[in-house]
N, C-alpha and C positions, 0 to 999 in steps of 0.2 A: 668136575673135572673127568669123571670114568665115559660120561657120554660123550665128550669132546674125544678123548683119547681113542674110543673105540671107531671114530668117523675116519681115523687115519691111523699112520702106524707107528701107534704110541705105546712102549711099553712103561706103563706109570705103576710106580711103586711110592705108598705112603706109608711112612714109619711115624709112630706116635713115642715120645721118650714115655710119658705117664697116660696113658689112657684112662679115661673115667669108665665108669662101671656102665654109664649109658652107651657109651662107644660101641659100634658093634665092629669085630673084625672079620673084613671082606666086604662091608658096606662102605664104612667110614676110612678104615685103614688096615695094612696088610701086615704089618707086625709090629710088636711092641720092644721099643730097645731104641737105642740110638744107630744112624746111620755110620758105618765104619767101612773100613777098605776093603775087608771080605764081603759084606753085601754089596759094595759096590762092583767088583769083582765078580760077583754071581751074574751081573747082566753084561759082561764085557763080551758076548760070543759075536756081536755083530761090528764088524771093522769101522764102518762108515757112521756109526751111531755118534748121536750128539749128546752130551751131559749137562741137565740143567739142575744146576744146585744153587738152593736158596738157604740162605743161614747166616751164621754170625761168621766172621771173616775169617778167626782161628779154624772154624770147623773146615770151611770152604777151601783154604789154603792147603791144610791136610791132604782133603780130599782130592784136591787138582793137583798137588804132588805125587800122589799114589797112580793117579790116571796117566800122569806123564811119565811115571816111571815104568809104566804098562806100553807106552810107545801109543798113548793116543793124543794126537795132536791139539794143542791149546786152540786151536780154532775150532775143536770140538767140543770144548768145554765153556758152558755159559755160566755166569755166577750173577745171583742179586743178593745183596746183603740186607740184614736187618738186624737191629739191636742197639746196646749202648755205642755211642761215637766214641773212637779214641781219644 
């Protein structure tokens, strides 16, 4: 993903909630913890940015609500869910 992001204008941030000892920060992931509104807000400097969210539905709904509360249009928010079905 990092090689692909380097070819186009993409700010890629990978957050591991529980990295393993063999996982290398900077190589496999950028930070340890969970993606939250504060982390997303730190990337909101580009008004025409698109946000690609992947995760469980409640997580994505929370982040999408926060983005929309900061005037990010829904057309710029893209989601892909995974996890157990409701």
